[in-house]
N, C-alpha and C positions, 0 to 999 in steps of 0.2 A: 571429422566428426561434426555432426550438426550441433550448432549452439542453440540451446533451448532456454527460454525464459518464461516462467509462470508468473502471470500477473492476475491477482485476485481483484474482483470488482472492476473488470476491464471494460465493461460495455459503456460506461458513462464517465464524464468529468475527468478527474486527474488520472484515473486508471486507464481510460481510453487513450489519453495523450501519452501515457507511459508505454502502452502497448504499441502505439504507432512509432514512437521514438526508438524502441528496442527493435522493432521489425526493420526500421530504416538502418539500424546498425548491424543487420545481418542475422538476427536471432529468429528462429522459429518460435513464435509466440503462442504459448498455451494461454488462451484468453478465457479466464473464468467469469461466469456470470451466474446469477441465481434464477431469474425468471423472465427478464426482458429479452425475449428471442429476437424481436425486431431490431433492437439496438445492437445486439451481439452480431446478427447477420450483417448489419450495416458496417460494423467495425471490420469484420472479416473481409468484406467486399472492398473497403477502402484500403486495407493493407495489401491485399492481393493486386488491386489495380495499380499500386505503386511498385509492384514487383517483389513484395515481401511474402512471407508465409505465416499463416495463422491457423491454429486448431482451436475450435471452441470447446470448452470444457464446462459443463453445467453442474454445479453443486452449491449447496448452502454452506459457506465456510464455518458456520456455527454448529453444523451437524457433523460430528466426528465420524459416524458411520458412512455418511454420504461422501465425505472427503476421502476416506480410505478407499471406498469402492471406485471412485473416479480416478484417483491418482495411482493406485497400486499397479494397474496394467501399464500405464504410461511410464512410470518410474522404472519398472522392471525391464522395459524395452530400451529406453535411452533416458537416463536421469537428467533433470534440469540442472543447469549450472548457475542459473540466476532465479531468485525468488523475489517478487515485489509484493509484500503484504499490504494491500491497499484497501480491500473491502471494509466497509464500515457503515454504521447507521447512527441516526440520532433519534432520541425520544425525549425531547426537552421538557423541562418543567421544574418549578421550585421544589426543593428537596422535601419539605414537609407534606406536599401534596402529590409527590411522585409515587405512582403505583409500583408495587413490587415488580410487575411484569416489565415496566419501562426500565427499571434498574437491571433486571436480570437479562433481558434481551439484548441490551446494549453491551453489557459486560461480556456476555457469551459470544456475540457476533464480533465485537471489536477486539477483545482480549483473548477469549477462549479460542478464537480462530488461529491465533499465533501458535498455540500448541498443536491444534488440529492439522494445520497446513505445514508449518515449518518442520515439525519432527520428521514426517516421511520424506520430505525433500532433502533435509539435512543428511539423512542416511546415505543418499546417493552422492551428495557432495563429499561426505566423509570418506567414502570408498574411492572417489576420484581424486581426493586431496586437492580440491579446488571448489570454490563457490563464492557467490556474492548474494547477500541477503539485504534487502532494503525494506525497511518498515515505515509505513506512513503514520506518523503521530499527528500532533496538532499544537498550535499555540495554546489551546485549552489544556493540553496535557502538561504544559510547562507552568502555567500560572492560574489555572482554573478559570471558570467563567460562570457568571450568575445564570441559573437555569439549566446548567449542564453538569451537575455533579456526577452523573453516571458516565457521560461522555468523557469528561475530564479524567475521571478515575481510570477508565479503560485506556485512554491515550497515554496517561502517565505510566501505567503498567507496561505498556508496550516499550517505552523508553528503557525501563529497568530490565525487562526481559531481553531486549536486544543487546544491551550492554553486557549482560551476563553471557549470552551466547558468543558475543565477540571475544570475550576473554577465554572462554572454554575451547574454542576451535581455531583460534588464530594460527596455531602451529601447523594446522592442516591447510593453510592458505585459504581459509574460509573467513571472509570479512563481512561483518554485520554492522550496518549503520542505520541511523534514523533520519528521516526528513520531516521537518515540522512546518507545514504550510501555515500561512496566516489566512487572510481573507482572499480566497481565490474565486474567480467568477465561474461558479458551477451551480447546479440546481440546489446544492446544499445551503447556499446563502441567498437563495431567492426570497424576496420579501423583506430582506434587511435594508435599512436606510443607507444605501451606498454612499450618497453624498456626505452624510453626517459622519459615517465611519471613516471615510477616506481622509477626513480632516485630521484624524489621529495617526495616520500612516505617513511617515516622512516622504514617501514617493507620491502621496496624494492620489492613490488609485488602488483598486483591487488587482491582484495578480492574475495571470493567465495560466490555465492548466499546462500549457506547453512550457512555461517557465519552470514549473516544478519538474516536469518530465525531463528537461535537460540535465538537471541535477541528478535525477534518478539514473539516467543513461550513463553518466560518468561513474557513479558509484557501482553500476552494474558491469563495468568494463574492466579489461585487464589494465587499463591506464590507471585505475584506482588500485595502487599496490601497497599503500601505506596509510590509508585512511580506515580506521577500524574503531568501532565503539563510539563514533562521532554522532552528535546531534546537530544537524545542519538546518538553520532557519531559512525559509523562503517566504519572507513576509514584508518585504519593502522597507525594512528597517524598524518595524514596530517593536517597541520595547517590551521584553518578555518578563522582566523583573524577577 
């Protein structure tokens, strides 16, 4: 049977690195993207050039109807055994001046997508009595961050939701875990003062997307047999308080 892994937000950054790592491990990767066709095509080409398999799946994770329309035919044919909930957005700003749209769009995309995507995929895992769910949170979801009340709330919610799913379906050999990256060198941290921030990190540098992907690859594998409901930091030793 073909091993299938769905990675949301797979066209860039950490999601892209996860898709490549899982393809390397023998998964047919369903690579989700919202709008960047060029980046998605580039990912598919890179995976296939290395001998892997990739199917591009376009939908907005925050749109429940779009998710259902895209995933239903795929799940009916051969359900995914791995789900990496990676897609997310930021709309930063101080809380008092934060527009409602900035709050609602971040919550819906980052947290609402957990319901939209995980529920249909989990149904297939439940029938198969096997699954691995890896959800990408953030150091912001553990300790908050000035200017990111919306983002921090969404990422904290993902931790609690994943821990709940981990408890509910462990007996079906469905394991759900959280990865919390710190400062990772992607476009999400562009413009930040890397030299100054690195002084706070024990390893004195930003992480690489591939370093996060290696953790995700383990949590997605059969080798991960007794890690469930865990929150794993990939942050160079940064204190999360």
